[in-house]
mmCIF file as gemmi writes it, N, C-alpha and C atoms, coordinates in Angstrom:
data_model
loop_
_atom_site.group_PDB
_atom_site.id
_atom_site.type_symbol
_atom_site.label_atom_id
_atom_site.label_alt_id
_atom_site.label_comp_id
_atom_site.label_asym_id
_atom_site.label_entity_id
_atom_site.label_seq_id
_atom_site.pdbx_PDB_ins_code
_atom_site.Cartn_x
_atom_site.Cartn_y
_atom_site.Cartn_z
_atom_site.occupancy
_atom_site.B_iso_or_equiv
_atom_site.pdbx_formal_charge
_atom_site.auth_seq_id
_atom_site.auth_asym_id
_atom_site.pdbx_PDB_model_num
ATOM 1 N N . MET Axp A 1 ? -4.382 -4.634 29.658 1 0 ? 1 A 1
ATOM 2 C CA . MET Axp A 1 ? -5.545 -4.738 28.425 1 0 ? 1 A 1
ATOM 3 C C . MET Axp A 1 ? -5.296 -3.691 27.622 1 0 ? 1 A 1
ATOM 4 N N . ASN Axp A 2 ? -4.717 -3.444 26.673 1 0 ? 2 A 1
ATOM 5 C CA . ASN Axp A 2 ? -4.985 -2.004 25.802 1 0 ? 2 A 1
ATOM 6 C C . ASN Axp A 2 ? -5.632 -1.628 24.886 1 0 ? 2 A 1
ATOM 7 N N . THR Axp A 3 ? -6.617 -0.8 25.265 1 0 ? 3 A 1
ATOM 8 C CA . THR Axp A 3 ? -7.727 -0.619 24.318 1 0 ? 3 A 1
ATOM 9 C C . THR Axp A 3 ? -7.537 -0.109 22.886 1 0 ? 3 A 1
ATOM 10 N N . SER Axp A 4 ? -6.012 0.993 23.162 1 0 ? 4 A 1
ATOM 11 C CA . SER Axp A 4 ? -5.461 2.035 21.926 1 0 ? 4 A 1
ATOM 12 C C . SER Axp A 4 ? -6.005 1.432 21.012 1 0 ? 4 A 1
ATOM 13 N N . PRO Axp A 5 ? -6.929 2.487 19.83 1 0 ? 5 A 1
ATOM 14 C CA . PRO Axp A 5 ? -6.801 1.94 18.236 1 0 ? 5 A 1
ATOM 15 C C . PRO Axp A 5 ? -5.541 2.189 17.735 1 0 ? 5 A 1
ATOM 16 N N . ILE Axp A 6 ? -4.797 2.776 18.257 1 0 ? 6 A 1
ATOM 17 C CA . ILE Axp A 6 ? -3.281 3.135 17.344 1 0 ? 6 A 1
ATOM 18 C C . ILE Axp A 6 ? -2.316 1.769 17.561 1 0 ? 6 A 1
ATOM 19 N N . ASN Axp A 7 ? -1.276 1.401 17.563 1 0 ? 7 A 1
ATOM 20 C CA . ASN Axp A 7 ? -0.35 0.585 18.023 1 0 ? 7 A 1
ATOM 21 C C . ASN Axp A 7 ? 0.214 1.454 17.547 1 0 ? 7 A 1
ATOM 22 N N . LEU Axp A 8 ? 1.162 1.747 19.092 1 0 ? 8 A 1
ATOM 23 C CA . LEU Axp A 8 ? 2.48 2.453 18.852 1 0 ? 8 A 1
ATOM 24 C C . LEU Axp A 8 ? 3.664 1.813 18.431 1 0 ? 8 A 1
ATOM 25 N N . ALA Axp A 9 ? 3.553 0.715 18.24 1 0 ? 9 A 1
ATOM 26 C CA . ALA Axp A 9 ? 5.043 0.338 17.207 1 0 ? 9 A 1
ATOM 27 C C . ALA Axp A 9 ? 4.71 0.287 15.862 1 0 ? 9 A 1
ATOM 28 N N . SER Axp A 10 ? 3.703 0.652 15.548 1 0 ? 10 A 1
ATOM 29 C CA . SER Axp A 10 ? 3.845 1.09 13.931 1 0 ? 10 A 1
ATOM 30 C C . SER Axp A 10 ? 3.829 2.522 13.325 1 0 ? 10 A 1
ATOM 31 N N . ALA Axp A 11 ? 4.002 2.643 12.538 1 0 ? 11 A 1
ATOM 32 C CA . ALA Axp A 11 ? 3.847 3.924 11.985 1 0 ? 11 A 1
ATOM 33 C C . ALA Axp A 11 ? 3.132 3.847 10.609 1 0 ? 11 A 1
ATOM 34 N N . PHE Axp A 12 ? 2.368 4.765 10.851 1 0 ? 12 A 1
ATOM 35 C CA . PHE Axp A 12 ? 1.203 5.133 9.559 1 0 ? 12 A 1
ATOM 36 C C . PHE Axp A 12 ? 0.989 5.843 8.384 1 0 ? 12 A 1
ATOM 37 N N . ALA Axp A 13 ? 1.495 5.448 7.12 1 0 ? 13 A 1
ATOM 38 C CA . ALA Axp A 13 ? 1.491 6.289 6.202 1 0 ? 13 A 1
ATOM 39 C C . ALA Axp A 13 ? -0.198 6.605 5.595 1 0 ? 13 A 1
ATOM 40 N N . LEU Axp A 14 ? -0.859 7.874 6.161 1 0 ? 14 A 1
ATOM 41 C CA . LEU Axp A 14 ? -2.129 8.368 5.798 1 0 ? 14 A 1
ATOM 42 C C . LEU Axp A 14 ? -2.257 9.255 4.614 1 0 ? 14 A 1
ATOM 43 N N . TYR Axp A 15 ? -2.527 10.177 4.359 1 0 ? 15 A 1
ATOM 44 C CA . TYR Axp A 15 ? -2.743 11.059 3.22 1 0 ? 15 A 1
ATOM 45 C C . TYR Axp A 15 ? -3.364 12.555 2.695 1 0 ? 15 A 1
ATOM 46 N N . ASP Axp A 16 ? -3.206 12.909 2.281 1 0 ? 16 A 1
ATOM 47 C CA . ASP Axp A 16 ? -4.086 14.499 2.389 1 0 ? 16 A 1
ATOM 48 C C . ASP Axp A 16 ? -4.717 14.608 1.076 1 0 ? 16 A 1
ATOM 49 N N . MET Axp A 17 ? -4.25 13.951 0.533 1 0 ? 17 A 1
ATOM 50 C CA . MET Axp A 17 ? -5.263 14.094 -1.014 1 0 ? 17 A 1
ATOM 51 C C . MET Axp A 17 ? -5.98 13.236 -1.572 1 0 ? 17 A 1
ATOM 52 N N . ASP Axp A 18 ? -7.124 12.714 -1.244 1 0 ? 18 A 1
ATOM 53 C CA . ASP Axp A 18 ? -8.031 11.542 -1.351 1 0 ? 18 A 1
ATOM 54 C C . ASP Axp A 18 ? -8.436 11.502 -3.252 1 0 ? 18 A 1
ATOM 55 N N . SER Axp A 19 ? -8.695 10.419 -4.197 1 0 ? 19 A 1
ATOM 56 C CA . SER Axp A 19 ? -8.254 10.525 -5.874 1 0 ? 19 A 1
ATOM 57 C C . SER Axp A 19 ? -9.774 10.32 -5.931 1 0 ? 19 A 1
ATOM 58 N N . TYR Axp A 20 ? -10.247 10.012 -5.239 1 0 ? 20 A 1
ATOM 59 C CA . TYR Axp A 20 ? -11.776 9.099 -5.216 1 0 ? 20 A 1
ATOM 60 C C . TYR Axp A 20 ? -11.87 8.353 -5.823 1 0 ? 20 A 1
ATOM 61 N N . ASP Axp A 21 ? -11.256 7.404 -6.346 1 0 ? 21 A 1
ATOM 62 C CA . ASP Axp A 21 ? -11.074 6.861 -7.423 1 0 ? 21 A 1
ATOM 63 C C . ASP Axp A 21 ? -11.736 5.66 -6.974 1 0 ? 21 A 1
ATOM 64 N N . TRP Axp A 22 ? -12.827 5.272 -5.436 1 0 ? 22 A 1
ATOM 65 C CA . TRP Axp A 22 ? -13.596 5.018 -5.137 1 0 ? 22 A 1
ATOM 66 C C . TRP Axp A 22 ? -14.952 4.723 -5.096 1 0 ? 22 A 1
ATOM 67 N N . ALA Axp A 23 ? -15.132 6.422 -5.185 1 0 ? 23 A 1
ATOM 68 C CA . ALA Axp A 23 ? -16.631 6.689 -4.838 1 0 ? 23 A 1
ATOM 69 C C . ALA Axp A 23 ? -17.275 6.123 -6.807 1 0 ? 23 A 1
ATOM 70 N N . GLU Axp A 24 ? -18.983 5.718 -6.074 1 0 ? 24 A 1
ATOM 71 C CA . GLU Axp A 24 ? -19.456 5.202 -7.17 1 0 ? 24 A 1
ATOM 72 C C . GLU Axp A 24 ? -19.244 6.506 -8.381 1 0 ? 24 A 1
ATOM 73 N N . GLY Axp A 25 ? -18.96 5.669 -9.631 1 0 ? 25 A 1
ATOM 74 C CA . GLY Axp A 25 ? -18.761 6.521 -11.119 1 0 ? 25 A 1
ATOM 75 C C . GLY Axp A 25 ? -18.235 7.038 -11.231 1 0 ? 25 A 1
ATOM 76 N N . ALA Axp A 26 ? -16.444 6.844 -10.363 1 0 ? 26 A 1
ATOM 77 C CA . ALA Axp A 26 ? -15.37 7.052 -10.567 1 0 ? 26 A 1
ATOM 78 C C . ALA Axp A 26 ? -15.043 6.812 -12.254 1 0 ? 26 A 1
ATOM 79 N N . THR Axp A 27 ? -14.59 7.439 -12.771 1 0 ? 27 A 1
ATOM 80 C CA . THR Axp A 27 ? -13.509 7.088 -14.023 1 0 ? 27 A 1
ATOM 81 C C . THR Axp A 27 ? -11.935 7.582 -13.748 1 0 ? 27 A 1
ATOM 82 N N . SER Axp A 28 ? -11.021 6.322 -14.077 1 0 ? 28 A 1
ATOM 83 C CA . SER Axp A 28 ? -9.829 7.28 -14.434 1 0 ? 28 A 1
ATOM 84 C C . SER Axp A 28 ? -9.398 8.213 -14.845 1 0 ? 28 A 1
ATOM 85 N N . GLN Axp A 29 ? -10.651 8.828 -15.276 1 0 ? 29 A 1
ATOM 86 C CA . GLN Axp A 29 ? -10.494 10.268 -16.17 1 0 ? 29 A 1
ATOM 87 C C . GLN Axp A 29 ? -10.671 11.506 -14.818 1 0 ? 29 A 1
ATOM 88 N N . SER Axp A 30 ? -11.999 10.519 -14.491 1 0 ? 30 A 1
ATOM 89 C CA . SER Axp A 30 ? -12.025 11.617 -12.914 1 0 ? 30 A 1
ATOM 90 C C . SER Axp A 30 ? -11.341 11.783 -11.902 1 0 ? 30 A 1
ATOM 91 N N . SER Axp A 31 ? -10.614 10.695 -11.692 1 0 ? 31 A 1
ATOM 92 C CA . SER Axp A 31 ? -9.521 10.051 -10.835 1 0 ? 31 A 1
ATOM 93 C C . SER Axp A 31 ? -8.105 11.557 -11.225 1 0 ? 31 A 1
ATOM 94 N N . GLU Axp A 32 ? -8.747 11.104 -12.623 1 0 ? 32 A 1
ATOM 95 C CA . GLU Axp A 32 ? -6.846 11.89 -12.726 1 0 ? 32 A 1
ATOM 96 C C . GLU Axp A 32 ? -7.18 13.315 -12.875 1 0 ? 32 A 1
ATOM 97 N N . LYS Axp A 33 ? -8.066 13.895 -13.003 1 0 ? 33 A 1
ATOM 98 C CA . LYS Axp A 33 ? -8.545 15.337 -13.116 1 0 ? 33 A 1
ATOM 99 C C . LYS Axp A 33 ? -8.652 16.254 -11.101 1 0 ? 33 A 1
ATOM 100 N N . LYS Axp A 34 ? -9.346 15.082 -10.728 1 0 ? 34 A 1
ATOM 101 C CA . LYS Axp A 34 ? -8.794 15.645 -9.414 1 0 ? 34 A 1
ATOM 102 C C . LYS Axp A 34 ? -7.425 15.732 -8.662 1 0 ? 34 A 1
ATOM 103 N N . VAL Axp A 35 ? -6.977 14.719 -9.104 1 0 ? 35 A 1
ATOM 104 C CA . VAL Axp A 35 ? -5.236 14.77 -8.432 1 0 ? 35 A 1
ATOM 105 C C . VAL Axp A 35 ? -4.377 15.404 -9.573 1 0 ? 35 A 1
ATOM 106 N N . LEU Axp A 36 ? -4.616 15.502 -10.639 1 0 ? 36 A 1
ATOM 107 C CA . LEU Axp A 36 ? -3.976 16.868 -11.082 1 0 ? 36 A 1
ATOM 108 C C . LEU Axp A 36 ? -4.203 18.212 -10.802 1 0 ? 36 A 1
ATOM 109 N N . ALA Axp A 37 ? -5.291 18.144 -10.27 1 0 ? 37 A 1
ATOM 110 C CA . ALA Axp A 37 ? -5.805 19.874 -10.24 1 0 ? 37 A 1
ATOM 111 C C . ALA Axp A 37 ? -5.271 19.858 -8.552 1 0 ? 37 A 1
ATOM 112 N N . GLN Axp A 38 ? -5.296 19.012 -7.668 1 0 ? 38 A 1
ATOM 113 C CA . GLN Axp A 38 ? -5.261 19.663 -6.321 1 0 ? 38 A 1
ATOM 114 C C . GLN Axp A 38 ? -3.649 18.878 -5.48 1 0 ? 38 A 1
ATOM 115 N N . ALA Axp A 39 ? -2.535 18.062 -6.354 1 0 ? 39 A 1
ATOM 116 C CA . ALA Axp A 39 ? -1.513 17.518 -6.12 1 0 ? 39 A 1
ATOM 117 C C . ALA Axp A 39 ? -0.638 18.859 -6.081 1 0 ? 39 A 1
ATOM 118 N N . ARG Axp A 40 ? 0.313 18.566 -4.526 1 0 ? 40 A 1
ATOM 119 C CA . ARG Axp A 40 ? 1.246 19.607 -4.491 1 0 ? 40 A 1
ATOM 120 C C . ARG Axp A 40 ? 2.512 18.748 -3.819 1 0 ? 40 A 1
ATOM 121 N N . THR Axp A 41 ? 3.275 19.232 -3.866 1 0 ? 41 A 1
ATOM 122 C CA . THR Axp A 41 ? 4.397 18.734 -3.184 1 0 ? 41 A 1
ATOM 123 C C . THR Axp A 41 ? 4.729 19.104 -1.616 1 0 ? 41 A 1
ATOM 124 N N . GLY Axp A 42 ? 5.07 17.564 -2.291 1 0 ? 42 A 1
ATOM 125 C CA . GLY Axp A 42 ? 4.643 16.898 -0.654 1 0 ? 42 A 1
ATOM 126 C C . GLY Axp A 42 ? 3.545 15.968 -0.054 1 0 ? 42 A 1
ATOM 127 N N . SER Axp A 43 ? 2.97 15.486 -1.313 1 0 ? 43 A 1
ATOM 128 C CA . SER Axp A 43 ? 1.506 15.382 -0.982 1 0 ? 43 A 1
ATOM 129 C C . SER Axp A 43 ? 1.96 13.675 -1.135 1 0 ? 43 A 1
ATOM 130 N N . ILE Axp A 44 ? 0.493 13.185 -0.072 1 0 ? 44 A 1
ATOM 131 C CA . ILE Axp A 44 ? 0.806 11.874 -0.538 1 0 ? 44 A 1
ATOM 132 C C . ILE Axp A 44 ? -1.015 11.217 -0.658 1 0 ? 44 A 1
ATOM 133 N N . ILE Axp A 45 ? -1.012 11.376 -1.903 1 0 ? 45 A 1
ATOM 134 C CA . ILE Axp A 45 ? -2.252 10.936 -2.911 1 0 ? 45 A 1
ATOM 135 C C . ILE Axp A 45 ? -2.866 9.54 -2.716 1 0 ? 45 A 1
ATOM 136 N N . LEU Axp A 46 ? -4.023 9.576 -2.107 1 0 ? 46 A 1
ATOM 137 C CA . LEU Axp A 46 ? -4.779 7.887 -1.599 1 0 ? 46 A 1
ATOM 138 C C . LEU Axp A 46 ? -5.43 8.091 -2.755 1 0 ? 46 A 1
ATOM 139 N N . MET Axp A 47 ? -4.868 6.698 -3.3 1 0 ? 47 A 1
ATOM 140 C CA . MET Axp A 47 ? -5.203 5.712 -4.977 1 0 ? 47 A 1
ATOM 141 C C . MET Axp A 47 ? -5.625 4.344 -4.775 1 0 ? 47 A 1
ATOM 142 N N . HIS Axp A 48 ? -6.582 3.553 -5.526 1 0 ? 48 A 1
ATOM 143 C CA . HIS Axp A 48 ? -6.623 2.125 -4.708 1 0 ? 48 A 1
ATOM 144 C C . HIS Axp A 48 ? -6.697 1.768 -6.167 1 0 ? 48 A 1
ATOM 145 N N . ASP Axp A 49 ? -5.206 0.636 -6.023 1 0 ? 49 A 1
ATOM 146 C CA . ASP Axp A 49 ? -5.315 -0.192 -6.925 1 0 ? 49 A 1
ATOM 147 C C . ASP Axp A 49 ? -5.651 -1.184 -7.521 1 0 ? 49 A 1
ATOM 148 N N . ILE Axp A 50 ? -6.777 -1.551 -6.154 1 0 ? 50 A 1
ATOM 149 C CA . ILE Axp A 50 ? -8.147 -2.859 -6.507 1 0 ? 50 A 1
ATOM 150 C C . ILE Axp A 50 ? -9.023 -2.336 -7.363 1 0 ? 50 A 1
ATOM 151 N N . GLN Axp A 51 ? -9.218 -0.957 -7.906 1 0 ? 51 A 1
ATOM 152 C CA . GLN Axp A 51 ? -10.405 -0.174 -9.165 1 0 ? 51 A 1
ATOM 153 C C . GLN Axp A 51 ? -9.679 0.067 -9.909 1 0 ? 51 A 1
ATOM 154 N N . GLU Axp A 52 ? -10.313 -0.645 -11.131 1 0 ? 52 A 1
ATOM 155 C CA . GLU Axp A 52 ? -10.038 -1.601 -12.255 1 0 ? 52 A 1
ATOM 156 C C . GLU Axp A 52 ? -9.695 -0.269 -13.266 1 0 ? 52 A 1
ATOM 157 N N . ASP Axp A 53 ? -10.66 0.501 -13.134 1 0 ? 53 A 1
ATOM 158 C CA . ASP Axp A 53 ? -9.906 2.569 -13.924 1 0 ? 53 A 1
ATOM 159 C C . ASP Axp A 53 ? -9.096 3.227 -13.683 1 0 ? 53 A 1
ATOM 160 N N . THR Axp A 54 ? -8.211 3.016 -11.847 1 0 ? 54 A 1
ATOM 161 C CA . THR Axp A 54 ? -7.56 3.124 -10.976 1 0 ? 54 A 1
ATOM 162 C C . THR Axp A 54 ? -5.786 2.537 -12.067 1 0 ? 54 A 1
ATOM 163 N N . ALA Axp A 55 ? -6.107 1.151 -12.069 1 0 ? 55 A 1
ATOM 164 C CA . ALA Axp A 55 ? -5.201 0.155 -12.482 1 0 ? 55 A 1
ATOM 165 C C . ALA Axp A 55 ? -4.645 0.577 -13.881 1 0 ? 55 A 1
ATOM 166 N N . GLU Axp A 56 ? -5.707 0.607 -14.636 1 0 ? 56 A 1
ATOM 167 C CA . GLU Axp A 56 ? -5.971 0.925 -16.145 1 0 ? 56 A 1
ATOM 168 C C . GLU Axp A 56 ? -4.759 2.132 -16.446 1 0 ? 56 A 1
ATOM 169 N N . GLY Axp A 57 ? -5.286 3.452 -15.814 1 0 ? 57 A 1
ATOM 170 C CA . GLY Axp A 57 ? -4.924 4.424 -16.018 1 0 ? 57 A 1
ATOM 171 C C . GLY Axp A 57 ? -3.563 4.846 -14.879 1 0 ? 57 A 1
ATOM 172 N N . ILE Axp A 58 ? -3.232 4.319 -14.412 1 0 ? 58 A 1
ATOM 173 C CA . ILE Axp A 58 ? -2.166 5.376 -13.08 1 0 ? 58 A 1
ATOM 174 C C . ILE Axp A 58 ? -0.592 5.29 -14.035 1 0 ? 58 A 1
ATOM 175 N N . ALA Axp A 59 ? -0.714 4.581 -14.961 1 0 ? 59 A 1
ATOM 176 C CA . ALA Axp A 59 ? 1.297 5.369 -15.871 1 0 ? 59 A 1
ATOM 177 C C . ALA Axp A 59 ? 0.762 6.171 -16.176 1 0 ? 59 A 1
ATOM 178 N N . GLN Axp A 60 ? 0.104 6.787 -17.1 1 0 ? 60 A 1
ATOM 179 C CA . GLN Axp A 60 ? -0.722 7.719 -17.881 1 0 ? 60 A 1
ATOM 180 C C . GLN Axp A 60 ? -0.963 8.901 -16.987 1 0 ? 60 A 1
ATOM 181 N N . LEU Axp A 61 ? -1.356 8.755 -15.897 1 0 ? 61 A 1
ATOM 182 C CA . LEU Axp A 61 ? -1.324 9.454 -14.515 1 0 ? 61 A 1
ATOM 183 C C . LEU Axp A 61 ? -0.198 9.864 -13.506 1 0 ? 61 A 1
ATOM 184 N N . LEU Axp A 62 ? 0.813 8.533 -13.51 1 0 ? 62 A 1
ATOM 185 C CA . LEU Axp A 62 ? 2.009 9.437 -13.116 1 0 ? 62 A 1
ATOM 186 C C . LEU Axp A 62 ? 3.445 9.842 -13.953 1 0 ? 62 A 1
ATOM 187 N N . GLN Axp A 63 ? 3.095 10.087 -15.075 1 0 ? 63 A 1
ATOM 188 C CA . GLN Axp A 63 ? 3.763 10.255 -16.084 1 0 ? 63 A 1
ATOM 189 C C . GLN Axp A 63 ? 2.938 11.805 -16.15 1 0 ? 63 A 1
ATOM 190 N N . LYS Axp A 64 ? 2.121 12.073 -15.971 1 0 ? 64 A 1
ATOM 191 C CA . LYS Axp A 64 ? 1.362 13.325 -16.222 1 0 ? 64 A 1
ATOM 192 C C . LYS Axp A 64 ? 1.664 14.17 -15.004 1 0 ? 64 A 1
ATOM 193 N N . LEU Axp A 65 ? 1.824 13.538 -13.884 1 0 ? 65 A 1
ATOM 194 C CA . LEU Axp A 65 ? 2.509 14.14 -12.379 1 0 ? 65 A 1
ATOM 195 C C . LEU Axp A 65 ? 3.945 14.579 -13.006 1 0 ? 65 A 1
ATOM 196 N N . ARG Axp A 66 ? 4.366 13.549 -13.688 1 0 ? 66 A 1
ATOM 197 C CA . ARG Axp A 66 ? 6.427 13.643 -13.882 1 0 ? 66 A 1
ATOM 198 C C . ARG Axp A 66 ? 6.134 15.363 -15.011 1 0 ? 66 A 1
ATOM 199 N N . ASP Axp A 67 ? 5.371 15.269 -15.925 1 0 ? 67 A 1
ATOM 200 C CA . ASP Axp A 67 ? 5.675 15.822 -16.578 1 0 ? 67 A 1
ATOM 201 C C . ASP Axp A 67 ? 4.95 17.316 -16.248 1 0 ? 67 A 1
ATOM 202 N N . ARG Axp A 68 ? 4.6 17.518 -14.668 1 0 ? 68 A 1
ATOM 203 C CA . ARG Axp A 68 ? 4.313 18.721 -14.291 1 0 ? 68 A 1
ATOM 204 C C . ARG Axp A 68 ? 5.875 18.952 -13.434 1 0 ? 68 A 1
ATOM 205 N N . GLY Axp A 69 ? 6.638 18.102 -13.078 1 0 ? 69 A 1
ATOM 206 C CA . GLY Axp A 69 ? 7.843 18.204 -12.113 1 0 ? 69 A 1
ATOM 207 C C . GLY Axp A 69 ? 7.609 17.927 -11.068 1 0 ? 69 A 1
ATOM 208 N N . PHE Axp A 70 ? 6.808 16.998 -10.84 1 0 ? 70 A 1
ATOM 209 C CA . PHE Axp A 70 ? 6.728 15.757 -9.244 1 0 ? 70 A 1
ATOM 210 C C . PHE Axp A 70 ? 7.568 14.634 -9.581 1 0 ? 70 A 1
ATOM 211 N N . THR Axp A 71 ? 8.267 14.419 -8.844 1 0 ? 71 A 1
ATOM 212 C CA . THR Axp A 71 ? 9.317 13.475 -8.391 1 0 ? 71 A 1
ATOM 213 C C . THR Axp A 71 ? 8.021 12.59 -7.408 1 0 ? 71 A 1
ATOM 214 N N . LEU Axp A 72 ? 8.055 11.063 -8.144 1 0 ? 72 A 1
ATOM 215 C CA . LEU Axp A 72 ? 7.36 9.808 -6.945 1 0 ? 72 A 1
ATOM 216 C C . LEU Axp A 72 ? 8.443 9.403 -5.856 1 0 ? 72 A 1
ATOM 217 N N . VAL Axp A 73 ? 8.925 9.367 -4.677 1 0 ? 73 A 1
ATOM 218 C CA . VAL Axp A 73 ? 9.062 8.719 -3.982 1 0 ? 73 A 1
ATOM 219 C C . VAL Axp A 73 ? 8.438 8.216 -2.382 1 0 ? 73 A 1
ATOM 220 N N . THR Axp A 74 ? 9.26 7.184 -2.055 1 0 ? 74 A 1
ATOM 221 C CA . THR Axp A 74 ? 8.849 6.513 -0.911 1 0 ? 74 A 1
ATOM 222 C C . THR Axp A 74 ? 8.722 7.339 0.62 1 0 ? 74 A 1
ATOM 223 N N . ILE Axp A 75 ? 8.237 7.018 1.541 1 0 ? 75 A 1
ATOM 224 C CA . ILE Axp A 75 ? 8.087 7.666 2.763 1 0 ? 75 A 1
ATOM 225 C C . ILE Axp A 75 ? 8.668 8.248 2.973 1 0 ? 75 A 1
ATOM 226 N N . PRO Axp A 76 ? 10.395 7.549 3.939 1 0 ? 76 A 1
ATOM 227 C CA . PRO Axp A 76 ? 11.225 8.135 3.572 1 0 ? 76 A 1
ATOM 228 C C . PRO Axp A 76 ? 12.106 9.013 2.613 1 0 ? 76 A 1
ATOM 229 N N . GLU Axp A 77 ? 12.052 8.715 1.806 1 0 ? 77 A 1
ATOM 230 C CA . GLU Axp A 77 ? 12.859 9.935 0.957 1 0 ? 77 A 1
ATOM 231 C C . GLU Axp A 77 ? 11.78 11.191 0.919 1 0 ? 77 A 1
ATOM 232 N N . LEU Axp A 78 ? 10.612 11.007 1.101 1 0 ? 78 A 1
ATOM 233 C CA . LEU Axp A 78 ? 9.814 12.22 1.163 1 0 ? 78 A 1
ATOM 234 C C . LEU Axp A 78 ? 9.639 12.909 2.878 1 0 ? 78 A 1
ATOM 235 N N . THR Axp A 79 ? 10.201 11.724 3.705 1 0 ? 79 A 1
ATOM 236 C CA . THR Axp A 79 ? 10.203 12.406 5.235 1 0 ? 79 A 1
ATOM 237 C C . THR Axp A 79 ? 11.506 12.928 5.555 1 0 ? 79 A 1
ATOM 238 N N . GLY Axp A 80 ? 12.688 12.22 5.065 1 0 ? 80 A 1
ATOM 239 C CA . GLY Axp A 80 ? 13.661 12.13 4.97 1 0 ? 80 A 1
ATOM 240 C C . GLY Axp A 80 ? 14.151 11.542 6.624 1 0 ? 80 A 1
ATOM 241 N N . GLU Axp A 81 ? 13.543 10.495 7.18 1 0 ? 81 A 1
ATOM 242 C CA . GLU Axp A 81 ? 13.418 9.464 8.009 1 0 ? 81 A 1
ATOM 243 C C . GLU Axp A 81 ? 12.195 8.257 7.063 1 0 ? 81 A 1
ATOM 244 N N . TYR Axp A 82 ? 12.995 7.211 8.556 1 0 ? 82 A 1
ATOM 245 C CA . TYR Axp A 82 ? 12.431 5.725 8.429 1 0 ? 82 A 1
ATOM 246 C C . TYR Axp A 82 ? 11.478 5.533 8.878 1 0 ? 82 A 1
ATOM 247 N N . PRO Axp A 83 ? 9.956 5.585 8.993 1 0 ? 83 A 1
ATOM 248 C CA . PRO Axp A 83 ? 8.874 5.465 9.43 1 0 ? 83 A 1
ATOM 249 C C . PRO Axp A 83 ? 9.14 5.287 10.994 1 0 ? 83 A 1
ATOM 250 N N . ARG Axp A 84 ? 8.718 6.195 11.937 1 0 ? 84 A 1
ATOM 251 C CA . ARG Axp A 84 ? 8.6 5.835 13.284 1 0 ? 84 A 1
ATOM 252 C C . ARG Axp A 84 ? 7.736 5.73 13.683 1 0 ? 84 A 1
ATOM 253 N N . PRO Axp A 85 ? 7.705 4.554 14.789 1 0 ? 85 A 1
ATOM 254 C CA . PRO Axp A 85 ? 6.555 4.181 15.554 1 0 ? 85 A 1
ATOM 255 C C . PRO Axp A 85 ? 5.692 5.269 16.035 1 0 ? 85 A 1
ATOM 256 N N . GLY Axp A 86 ? 4.719 4.913 16.162 1 0 ? 86 A 1
ATOM 257 C CA . GLY Axp A 86 ? 3.637 5.691 16.531 1 0 ? 86 A 1
ATOM 258 C C . GLY Axp A 86 ? 3.422 7.091 15.428 1 0 ? 86 A 1
ATOM 259 N N . ALA Axp A 87 ? 4.798 7.184 14.288 1 0 ? 87 A 1
ATOM 260 C CA . ALA Axp A 87 ? 3.555 8.022 13.952 1 0 ? 87 A 1
ATOM 261 C C . ALA Axp A 87 ? 2.705 8.21 12.663 1 0 ? 87 A 1
ATOM 262 N N . ILE Axp A 88 ? 2.205 9.497 12.678 1 0 ? 88 A 1
ATOM 263 C CA . ILE Axp A 88 ? 0.905 9.083 11.372 1 0 ? 88 A 1
ATOM 264 C C . ILE Axp A 88 ? 1.722 10.265 9.998 1 0 ? 88 A 1
ATOM 265 N N . TYR Axp A 89 ? 2.05 9.929 9.185 1 0 ? 89 A 1
ATOM 266 C CA . TYR Axp A 89 ? 2.705 10.51 8.214 1 0 ? 89 A 1
ATOM 267 C C . TYR Axp A 89 ? 0.951 10.706 7.165 1 0 ? 89 A 1
ATOM 268 N N . TYR Axp A 90 ? 0.57 13.03 6.78 1 0 ? 90 A 1
ATOM 269 C CA . TYR Axp A 90 ? -0.648 12.772 6.161 1 0 ? 90 A 1
ATOM 270 C C . TYR Axp A 90 ? 0.117 13.409 5.023 1 0 ? 90 A 1
ATOM 271 N N . SER Axp A 91 ? 1.08 13.928 4.834 1 0 ? 91 A 1
ATOM 272 C CA . SER Axp A 91 ? 2.124 14.571 3.751 1 0 ? 91 A 1
ATOM 273 C C . SER Axp A 91 ? 3.444 14.792 4.075 1 0 ? 91 A 1
ATOM 274 N N . ARG Axp A 92 ? 4.22 15.143 3.587 1 0 ? 92 A 1
ATOM 275 C CA . ARG Axp A 92 ? 5.925 15.449 4.168 1 0 ? 92 A 1
ATOM 276 C C . ARG Axp A 92 ? 5.797 16.671 5.193 1 0 ? 92 A 1
ATOM 277 N N . THR Axp A 93 ? 4.509 17.74 4.892 1 0 ? 93 A 1
ATOM 278 C CA . THR Axp A 93 ? 5.311 18.17 6.451 1 0 ? 93 A 1
ATOM 279 C C . THR Axp A 93 ? 3.781 18.296 7.578 1 0 ? 93 A 1
ATOM 280 N N . ASN Axp A 94 ? 3.252 17.355 7.214 1 0 ? 94 A 1
ATOM 281 C CA . ASN Axp A 94 ? 1.865 17.249 7.889 1 0 ? 94 A 1
ATOM 282 C C . ASN Axp A 94 ? 2.049 15.57 8.391 1 0 ? 94 A 1
ATOM 283 N N . ILE Axp A 95 ? 3.102 15.585 10.232 1 0 ? 95 A 1
ATOM 284 C CA . ILE Axp A 95 ? 3.311 14.31 10.65 1 0 ? 95 A 1
ATOM 285 C C . ILE Axp A 95 ? 2.73 14.708 12.12 1 0 ? 95 A 1
ATOM 286 N N . LEU Axp A 96 ? 2.077 13.563 12.508 1 0 ? 96 A 1
ATOM 287 C CA . LEU Axp A 96 ? 2.038 13.769 13.744 1 0 ? 96 A 1
ATOM 288 C C . LEU Axp A 96 ? 2.786 12.518 14.787 1 0 ? 96 A 1
ATOM 289 N N . ARG Axp A 97 ? 3.212 12.966 15.521 1 0 ? 97 A 1
ATOM 290 C CA . ARG Axp A 97 ? 4.793 11.862 16.399 1 0 ? 97 A 1
ATOM 291 C C . ARG Axp A 97 ? 4.242 11.826 17.689 1 0 ? 97 A 1
ATOM 292 N N . MET Axp A 98 ? 3.891 10.892 17.524 1 0 ? 98 A 1
ATOM 293 C CA . MET Axp A 98 ? 3.042 9.824 19.408 1 0 ? 98 A 1
ATOM 294 C C . MET Axp A 98 ? 4.629 10.273 20.312 1 0 ? 98 A 1
């Protein structure tokens, strides 16, 4: 019986930056401020589309990121590889490969 918490046949996309859009009292403005202050090239940013404020403010945030020169990409575009089984992706340069 396999009791490992990680399925090595899967890849995981995690994050290196949390928008804290899930925190009590969070607003689209507070999450946007945090993202804009901390986003850096190669980041994977955690956001939750189930949060009403996030869903309402995402278009504006994405435009502000683009205005700052960021390009939004998929995990394969970010890392230059299709997600490998057993890999855990935190950012473009922080990848744990099992």
